[in-house]
Phi, psi and omega in degrees: 000125180266153185299324184286351181280332185234046189256352186279142170258353178285122187304318178296320179289326179299321182293320175298316180299316185295317182296318181297314185288319186289327180291318184296314183288324181299335177287343180277134177283152169302150174305136185298321181301313181301314183296323179290324182286323176298308174308311184297318183292324181288342174299338183277000178244163175295155186293338178270003180293134180250158190220155171259133176248117190237141177284148173216089178282148178295343182267356182280154171058042170277173179291332182257356183200131179264339181061027186298129176071003181282339179236163192283147169229128185243125186249153176056047176271149179218154177081153184290321182296313180296315181299312178297323176299320180284331178294320177294325181290325177295315175303317178296331183288351170299340184243025173291160174303316179296318179293318177298318181295316185296322180294319176298320182294328184269358178065037175262145184281124178300328186286344177268354181287127170226158189230135164244160183233137182251131171248121181240154174292142181282137175259122179280074189288135168277334176210142183205171175167207181238160177210140177244138177274004162221165175286120183286344179277310184267334192076011183291113182284355177271356185232130177253154186227138183230132174243140186212159174208164172287151177083205182288158186282359182295329183288338177272319182291327182288333178076015191266355180220166178283143185222162174287149182229121183237129172250124191242136175285120186291321189293315183264353185054034176239158185284130175274302185216156177211149178238109182258111193281164168273096186281124185256341182206153174227158177253127182234162179278144176220165179305129178083008178149222181234164181214144176271122179233157180286148173275133177299141181305325180284349178261340195304324186254013172276140172305134177294334180237142171279167176301318182299312183294327173300317179295318179295324184289321174302313178300320178293316179304318182293315175304310178303312178297323177295319186295309186275352179059031182197150181301139189238154170242119189240155163248142190214164176205147173256129178216129176061023176093357186248148174258130184243132171272114189264325181196150172216143182210153180293150171301125192266338177228140180232105183301137180283148172229103185280118175218174180265001184312305188277335195260331195295328180291314178289319186234073184290333193245172177295149178239144178285152189296321188287318174306317188286326173304310181295315184296316187296321180296313179291323182299307186290335172294315181296318186301307186285333173298317181288323182294319175302318177302323190268354183082018179275154167298149179291158181244116186263353183269202173256132181275313175244147176217148178258131181230114179067029186072002176251146182267131179243147174260144175281088195298329175298314177294320177306312183289329178284320182274328190247337188269007181258144179291152180291337172202169180230128172224153181246358176204165175300324181297318175300320189292322185299315180295334184276337191303315182304319178289320181297322182300320183281314187295331183245028178303319183300337179293328177281333184274329190301312181303320181294312180296322179294321181285331179295322183274355183293317182308315182296315182300316182295316178301322181294316176305314176297327177293317179302317183294327181274346185289124177280145184250347189292335182268355185268144169289177186298321174298324177293322173293315179302317178297324175303313181298316178298320176300315177297317183295321182288321173304317178293320180296325180287322177293328189273353187315307182267013186283329176299317178302328182290318176296311179299322185285322176306306181297319178298311178301324174298309183293330179292315178294313178301313187295322179293319180295324179290324177301321184280317195240351190083163190300318187293309180292331176295318177301312175306307188289322179301313179298322178294323184288331181254022187295334183215135172221138178281118176231163178291327176297323179293322177296310178307309184299322177294318178296325178293317177296322174295322174300315182299315179301322179295317180290323175293336173285348177249097184306320181295322179287323181292328179299313187294325171302321181289322189269332187236135182293153187302319184293322175300317178305322181279317188288332182268001179061037187287339180282346181297333180286359180230073190305314181296316175302307187296322183294319181293316179302310183298320172299323176300313180297320178296322182281323183236017186289352172284350179302135188269151173268344180205156179296325185295126178291352170294332177281147179291158172261182186304321186293336183269331179232070186291345176299336174299321181289321177297329174297324176297310179305313184298323177295319178295314182298329183277353186253109178292144184236132178270342178221147175281162176305322180298316178294320175296318177301320179292321180299312179300318180294325176292316177299321179295319179293323178297322182291322179299313176307313184294319181298308186292334178290342183263353187257141167296148181315318188282359173250010180293318182292321181298314182290326177299320180292318180300316182293316178302314181291322171305315181290318177298320181285333173299311179295319185289323181296320172296313185292321178304312179297317179305312185284326181300325182291350178296335179295337181304318180301305179294323183296311179296325177303311185287321183286329180294319182298313178297315181299319183290325177292327177285326172298316175300334179267004180073024184264316178253160177270323179224144184312308187286000175297342180302336178291348179272359172270161170265162187306305186298327178296317176292316185295320178294317182296316179298315175302315183281320180042051171238159191293318178297325175294318179294326182289324179290319175305312178303318180294319178302314180297326180291317179300317180286335172290317180296323181292322177302311184295327174292315179291328183305323188262007176257164178269120183288146175300150187274315176250116186301123179076013180234123180276113183287134171274119181274096183293342182258009190301327177257014180265180190245019173205158178249148180244149174205209180255138178297129182247313178211129186293168179113168181233144174206148174249154179176177177267139186291140164226116185271127183247112179267333180198175184300340179298335181271358186302316189291339187269355189294118181284140178292137184085007179275159173272118182286121179244125182204160173305304181204176168228164173222173186304336177294343184272354188311316184300332177300331184293334175301330185255350186275141176280327184200172183228131175230126173237160177277339184226184179086170183218196183295342182257002183286164180306314185297319182286318179299317182290319180301315178300319184295322184274356180062043175237150182290151177210142175233123180255162170062043174273101187300142174064018187292328182288340178259325181282334179252131188242156175305129176091351178290132181283126179215163175237125181255125169248105186282344179277324177274345184067046186228144174235108185276133179276113184262000000 
């Protein structure tokens, strides 16, 4: 089929093209070898056996398009001549008007369309239909949905008649709700095909499935989803008291449910439009690259989205892709049988750290080139091209990085799940914390260097006094550190090494090297906190605990599982370090990106278009690109007006509290209660006065012994934990930075406490119970 034969978008012309292509193809015989093979296979079945001949296009059941009903299926076929005729009809249906129109609507290339044909034994169904292992309307992963009718499933798939509808609780495999339709017709098998017959009046309002059949069907849906590791859309049928699985395919559309559950920890604050445009493009490229690497179906929707300058996560997608275990076993014996398959299926988990490290050198060298590249001789278009090159380099480097983060979390869930299976939840929590007590991370290295800087300052009484008497910004701006050359030299080296660390995710916000007083605030907190042990001593204690936990684990395992658990432990620790290092290296891009955008912004300030250089962050990518390409005064004046409007909108949104579930007014069940609930992050109890920290600007004000309350925390917040009695965050979970650091510091923490920033006020007395996940209002 030539491209010019199927180029029309006009419905009338498309019908003519379809008829011409089908007429030409219908004259071609099926390959003789194929016909011989079909006849040979049919000889192994009884002569009266009937079959279903079903189309299976390579473009069916994609993440973005199911092609449901676009190609032919022929039921109850018998004999080699009829089956070969129907096979040819299925191939020809690739060029039906409806299939061609659908491909054009979905922007698929006709020349890439290919067809396979499946021949299955026919099942003479008494009842049949379709089933989804998640609710395809709401995306609820805890609800399964079944549509059913008497007879063959064609009456359900076609959607042309009323059918029964069942909603099933996945956890309990019990019926939640049902809608029993007045079923007027059923499709049954007859000689030479199928026939539509009337349903008797006394049967019309009878359920097509019994409670027992619904339970069997629910169990099948769960098994199929577990096997494919992804929600499935199946066709099924009951015949002769047996349940048959006729077809399974991944669910192709997942309706979004926008919440802050997944996003608030990564993106706690409002984000400028240009930062998000850059991030979103690279993130979604990485997402699908990572999903291919991990063997997941591709994802065609949005994982994160910006609404009112705050980032929301598509919680339905998160739960479907990330919240499910990589496999399910009930005993160590089951695990042993599964290991050979796991070894092959997850080989990439062992290979990815090596491949990522191999490519890191090129990424870092290129970042260095960007920092050294002069911009003063470039025109505005050249500077914008520089910015786009920086972004593209980052996007290429970031491609496998989502897989690193997902695998890190998956390994933690896997290890914890195996321990729970062996020991029960209480001992599993204790042993898990011991096994993962210490991992060498870049954040740990930075924290040790900060401690050593603080120790050096403590050894200089005059410098320590200045930390006490003068605020950190004034220390820098007055050049007060110059009088302490050894300390200042070490401090400057620290900034050269780690100055790309962000104080906020948004590239609009400066990094440590641009606001070095933020680092001095961290040092001030360490100086104010008496320590009974050095970081090295704490590190040794954690390593001893980890080794003791390993002895305990391996004493409970049969020898032939020692290597498997050793590898799971090793990989969990490797990915803990790798996930932290990946984030550390990713933020290096912020410096050249800010360099290029500051240069662009300054030139636009000089031309009277912007008020401040960094106001360019309030534009969107396409707005900058269009203005640079046009490069005329009228377009630039319009650009300046848009930026001012968008900056005002950002500043308005920045000071408001975003709703947690987008578009849903949350009922506050605890409004009249005396405690707030969240997720247990770090065990223990502590009382203290609340101090809300919104940004690093609040670090220096934090009173020792207070309860730290924040939207979230990240590694740059670690010094606050030295002074905090407990930690409460609006986001995150047991694997978040705040929880992990709190466990290391042995202070209680409760994560994901909704509305904590509005319910808790500075100076308010609370009691934090990290084991129960509660914050009591005293």
